[in-house]
C-alpha positions as YAML, in Angstrom:
chain: A
units: angstrom
residues:
- id: 1
  name: MET
  ca: [0.04, -0.35, -11.14]
- id: 2
  name: ALA
  ca: [3.32, -0.10, -13.01]
- id: 3
  name: THR
  ca: [4.90, -2.50, -15.43]
- id: 4
  name: ASN
  ca: [8.51, -3.45, -15.01]
- id: 5
  name: PRO
  ca: [10.50, -3.03, -18.26]
- id: 6
  name: ASP
  ca: [13.29, -5.32, -16.96]
- id: 7
  name: PRO
  ca: [11.56, -8.18, -15.15]
- id: 8
  name: ASP
  ca: [13.66, -10.23, -12.77]
- id: 9
  name: PRO
  ca: [13.95, -13.73, -14.30]
- id: 10
  name: GLU
  ca: [13.54, -15.30, -10.85]
- id: 11
  name: PHE
  ca: [10.51, -13.11, -10.02]
- id: 12
  name: PRO
  ca: [8.84, -12.31, -13.35]
- id: 13
  name: CYS
  ca: [5.43, -11.32, -11.93]
- id: 14
  name: SER
  ca: [5.23, -7.87, -10.38]
- id: 15
  name: LEU
  ca: [2.72, -5.36, -9.08]
- id: 16
  name: THR
  ca: [3.08, -1.84, -7.68]
- id: 17
  name: LEU
  ca: [0.31, -0.38, -5.52]
- id: 18
  name: ASP
  ca: [0.10, 3.32, -4.65]
- id: 19
  name: ILE
  ca: [-2.24, 3.95, -1.72]
- id: 20
  name: PRO
  ca: [-3.04, 7.64, -1.04]
- id: 21
  name: LEU
  ca: [-3.52, 8.65, 2.60]
- id: 22
  name: PRO
  ca: [-4.67, 11.98, 4.09]
- id: 23
  name: SER
  ca: [-1.31, 12.92, 5.67]
- id: 24
  name: ALA
  ca: [2.37, 12.03, 5.62]
- id: 25
  name: ARG
  ca: [2.11, 10.97, 9.28]
- id: 26
  name: LEU
  ca: [-0.61, 8.42, 8.49]
- id: 27
  name: ALA
  ca: [1.30, 7.14, 5.45]
- id: 28
  name: SER
  ca: [4.38, 6.67, 7.63]
- id: 29
  name: ALA
  ca: [2.35, 4.96, 10.37]
- id: 30
  name: ALA
  ca: [0.82, 2.56, 7.83]
- id: 31
  name: LEU
  ca: [4.26, 1.77, 6.40]
- id: 32
  name: GLN
  ca: [5.66, 1.02, 9.87]
- id: 33
  name: ALA
  ca: [2.69, -1.16, 10.82]
- id: 34
  name: LEU
  ca: [2.83, -3.17, 7.60]
- id: 35
  name: ARG
  ca: [6.62, -3.54, 7.56]
- id: 36
  name: VAL
  ca: [6.55, -5.54, 10.81]
- id: 37
  name: ASP
  ca: [5.11, -8.66, 9.16]
- id: 38
  name: LYS
  ca: [7.67, -10.41, 7.00]
- id: 39
  name: GLU
  ca: [6.59, -12.04, 3.74]
- id: 40
  name: LEU
  ca: [6.02, -15.71, 4.54]
- id: 41
  name: SER
  ca: [6.90, -17.21, 1.18]
- id: 42
  name: PRO
  ca: [10.39, -17.25, -0.31]
- id: 43
  name: LEU
  ca: [8.62, -17.13, -3.68]
- id: 44
  name: VAL
  ca: [7.48, -13.53, -3.05]
- id: 45
  name: ARG
  ca: [9.40, -10.32, -2.39]
- id: 46
  name: ARG
  ca: [7.92, -6.99, -1.39]
- id: 47
  name: SER
  ca: [9.11, -3.53, -0.50]
- id: 48
  name: PHE
  ca: [7.42, -0.53, 1.10]
- id: 49
  name: SER
  ca: [8.11, 3.17, 0.69]
- id: 50
  name: ASN
  ca: [6.40, 6.50, 1.13]
- id: 51
  name: VAL
  ca: [6.39, 8.68, -1.98]
- id: 52
  name: ALA
  ca: [5.41, 12.28, -2.54]
- id: 53
  name: ASP
  ca: [2.02, 13.21, -3.88]
- id: 54
  name: PRO
  ca: [2.68, 15.13, -7.12]
- id: 55
  name: GLU
  ca: [0.11, 17.76, -6.10]
- id: 56
  name: SER
  ca: [1.43, 18.50, -2.61]
- id: 57
  name: ALA
  ca: [5.05, 17.21, -2.49]
- id: 58
  name: GLU
  ca: [4.21, 15.61, 0.89]
- id: 59
  name: LYS
  ca: [4.94, 11.90, 1.24]
- id: 60
  name: THR
  ca: [1.29, 10.90, 1.60]
- id: 61
  name: ILE
  ca: [1.36, 7.88, -0.72]
- id: 62
  name: LEU
  ca: [2.19, 4.41, 0.56]
- id: 63
  name: ARG
  ca: [3.88, 2.47, -2.26]
- id: 64
  name: VAL
  ca: [4.04, -1.31, -2.10]
- id: 65
  name: GLU
  ca: [6.01, -3.23, -4.70]
- id: 66
  name: TYR
  ca: [5.55, -6.96, -5.07]
- id: 67
  name: LYS
  ca: [7.54, -9.48, -7.10]
- id: 68
  name: ALA
  ca: [6.68, -13.16, -7.29]
- id: 69
  name: THR
  ca: [7.60, -16.32, -9.13]
- id: 70
  name: THR
  ca: [4.04, -16.92, -10.37]
- id: 71
  name: ASN
  ca: [0.83, -14.97, -10.78]
- id: 72
  name: ARG
  ca: [-0.82, -17.24, -8.22]
- id: 73
  name: MET
  ca: [1.81, -16.46, -5.58]
- id: 74
  name: LEU
  ca: [1.48, -12.75, -6.39]
- id: 75
  name: ARG
  ca: [-2.30, -12.91, -5.96]
- id: 76
  name: VAL
  ca: [-2.07, -14.78, -2.63]
- id: 77
  name: ALA
  ca: [0.48, -12.30, -1.25]
- id: 78
  name: VAL
  ca: [-1.48, -9.23, -2.37]
- id: 79
  name: ASN
  ca: [-4.73, -10.65, -0.92]
- id: 80
  name: GLY
  ca: [-3.02, -11.05, 2.46]
- id: 81
  name: PHE
  ca: [-1.61, -7.53, 2.22]
- id: 82
  name: MET
  ca: [-5.06, -6.09, 1.43]
- id: 83
  name: GLU
  ca: [-6.53, -7.75, 4.52]
- id: 84
  name: SER
  ca: [-3.79, -6.24, 6.70]
- id: 85
  name: LEU
  ca: [-4.20, -2.84, 5.07]
- id: 86
  name: GLY
  ca: [-7.96, -2.97, 5.70]
- id: 87
  name: VAL
  ca: [-7.36, -3.57, 9.41]
- id: 88
  name: ILE
  ca: [-4.85, -0.71, 9.62]
- id: 89
  name: LEU
  ca: [-7.13, 1.73, 7.79]
- id: 90
  name: GLY
  ca: [-10.04, 0.70, 10.00]
- id: 91
  name: VAL
  ca: [-8.01, 1.39, 13.14]
- id: 92
  name: MET
  ca: [-6.92, 4.75, 11.74]
- id: 93
  name: GLU
  ca: [-10.50, 5.66, 10.90]
- id: 94
  name: GLU
  ca: [-11.79, 4.71, 14.34]
- id: 95
  name: LEU
  ca: [-8.96, 5.89, 16.58]
- id: 96
  name: ASP
  ca: [-6.74, 8.46, 14.91]
- id: 97
  name: VAL
  ca: [-7.54, 12.15, 15.34]
- id: 98
  name: ASP
  ca: [-6.16, 13.08, 11.89]
- id: 99
  name: VAL
  ca: [-8.70, 10.86, 10.15]
- id: 100
  name: PHE
  ca: [-11.74, 12.23, 11.96]
- id: 101
  name: GLY
  ca: [-13.55, 14.48, 9.52]
- id: 102
  name: TYR
  ca: [-12.43, 12.54, 6.42]
- id: 103
  name: GLU
  ca: [-14.27, 10.02, 4.25]
- id: 104
  name: VAL
  ca: [-12.89, 7.63, 1.67]
- id: 105
  name: SER
  ca: [-14.69, 7.86, -1.66]
- id: 106
  name: THR
  ca: [-15.66, 4.91, -3.80]
- id: 107
  name: GLU
  ca: [-13.92, 6.48, -6.80]
- id: 108
  name: ASP
  ca: [-11.08, 4.76, -8.59]
- id: 109
  name: PRO
  ca: [-8.59, 5.65, -7.16]
- id: 110
  name: PRO
  ca: [-10.15, 6.34, -3.75]
- id: 111
  name: VAL
  ca: [-9.96, 9.93, -2.51]
- id: 112
  name: TRP
  ca: [-9.99, 11.15, 1.11]
- id: 113
  name: THR
  ca: [-12.36, 14.12, 1.49]
- id: 114
  name: HIS
  ca: [-13.62, 16.21, 4.40]
- id: 115
  name: LYS
  ca: [-17.06, 15.24, 5.69]
...
């Protein structure tokens, strides 16, 4: 999570999530799947991007940036996003060949490791 030094007066509440994935292809697939659903509330804005992992220089990190008018609206939007992300990761785990052989740890932050 990052703090915004220059908060937008219309959207003062913000949150940045960095979600590591095992490959750039999976990070890109997750971004494309999540980008399809538009944010329902005009009180919330979000953006998606893939950023490079500092250790590998591959774009394996899905970055999601949220801005909202209130903390409550931010929480509601992020909860909905987490549900969608859980479905996408579940599909990747069950159906994608790149994910076979990997496990997600319970560490903070989670780490993908070979089984």
